[in-house]
C-alpha angles and dihedrals in degrees: 000000000000124000090252091053091049091051091048091051092050091050092050092050091048093052091049091053091049090051091052091050091050092050093050090049092051094049090060092065118340118200126226114271134285096046121248117280116260119269113282094027133090121296108245121215123183116209122196120201141159102206112146126222131316092016091058089062091059090051092048090051090051091052092046092051091049093049091049095051095040105051092175092061131058119194113196115202118214124183120219136181112272092220093059102028096101095047093042091053095047092048095046094050092046088055092052098259138072130118124311090237139012139185110227136165111268094237089070096056098088096058093041091051091046090053090053095245098125138066114220112253093212106117095017091086122034116253089237089061093048089051088062091065131087105279096220091051090051090048090053089056095051120094114210120219139156091287095050134263120336123193107234098166136036109229114232102170135001140216131207141145133277141159114271119198142168105249091204088077097049124075091176136033118303118262115284101194135041096252092053090045093056094042093051093043093053090047091055094045118101112181092172093068121089107264099018121245118225124205090204130022107188125181102214094205117144095250092054096045108034092089088071091054087071091045089058090051096255119152135185099190135016126229092279094052096255118143110256099159092115095036123039090001098049102089095046094045093049090048090051093051092047089051091052090049090053091051092049092052097042108115090206094061138057096224110154144152087223102095093186092059091050093047092049091053091052096044092050092051092249094124131059103191137028143160116239147144125284092244088069092062096106091050092056091043088058091044095052104023111196090358102072115135126185123187137170117272108276115258118249104260096211114056093022099236135133118238118246108217121191120264119212126186136203103233137199109227133185130226109256089230094059107127131224094254134087094312093064092046090049091049090051091052091049092049091053089049091056089054094051118114096247093054094042089051089050089055089052091052089053092054100262121126110241121226097208106108094198091061108110103230093185095055116120110263121168089207094057121057121228092248092053091049089051090049091052090054090052093049091049092050091046092050091051087060094043136089127248109256109249112252108181122119089244090053092052100038102033117012100044095047091048092049090046091054091048092049094045097045092051096046092046089048092239086130136008115257089253092052092045092053093046092050093047092049092052093048093048092050092049094049101037107030 
């Protein structure tokens, strides 16, 4: 072996040893990628999101404004696919990387926290600032454990249900209870026309109807978390399922579990009312331009109770590996920026429902039409009467599928409501208790 070959071999071995040392150092406590900026330069924060257009433009403007007014911090916005965002984030953090921050739906927080992917938000934002936010949206961002509820995400916007209607067909106020809703809907329906016109097109999916389960007095769990679906919750749940069956079989309504059929009727102007989520607001604005009406969900006439629809929030979360240094301080500053009135108003302009309660929704804003401002007030009021959407892994992987099977088997007459409730109760007890 020549001297040159010996030198080359020594250099290769030296580089290999350095690589092993670097890998062992990283495994002790890897930082989110990309690595922190060098001392004396700006603190870099990577933010993942899956907001579609045009909402993503509002988020980009918020980031741009923050970077401009905070020269020591640079937030880098990266778009991801909504279908894979949760899994991508969990995998990246588990491998020692991932973004410093992400915006994820609140129903994914329980599994992400359980997998150790998230840093608790408690302490990052003062309690007085959290108190300024919509309580149900905050509740949707809390993960409950043995030691109580821990805030793992900071809610930025929220989503819930309301009644949409075409104001051109209403000379008076929209119906406020279920009996009036059905009476008005049947009066507007004309099945003899070609194509038929429906006064109400209602997608009877579980997420759009479960709020009425609580109005009937149904319950799945009690205050301690014990399953009571087949006990204290049985009568109300059976009454709810029987009510949905009656809607589905009412010839004067288009009430169906086939969401495509309901959507087609709405998109072809064959339906005049529906119940849907707040994120669909822009779609109905385009469907009924200048005639869009939004109202709270009608109360259940008998018994006289208001429905309690679920409230979900889009939440800002932090990488569990975020350190205590400048990155955490920068993330805290950015989080407070997203909750400021200018940014929350920008989200409203983009069609998202803001969580900041002090934001005056009725204030004149040339970028937000009067009907959209009125809709935002309805969604806020409805959310204040709603329930935080459950976000635990058990809720997503066990409870929701069991309730979906109960709901589907009853509405498809594969089982009576009583049988469906009894079966669901037994399965939940076997899997959870």
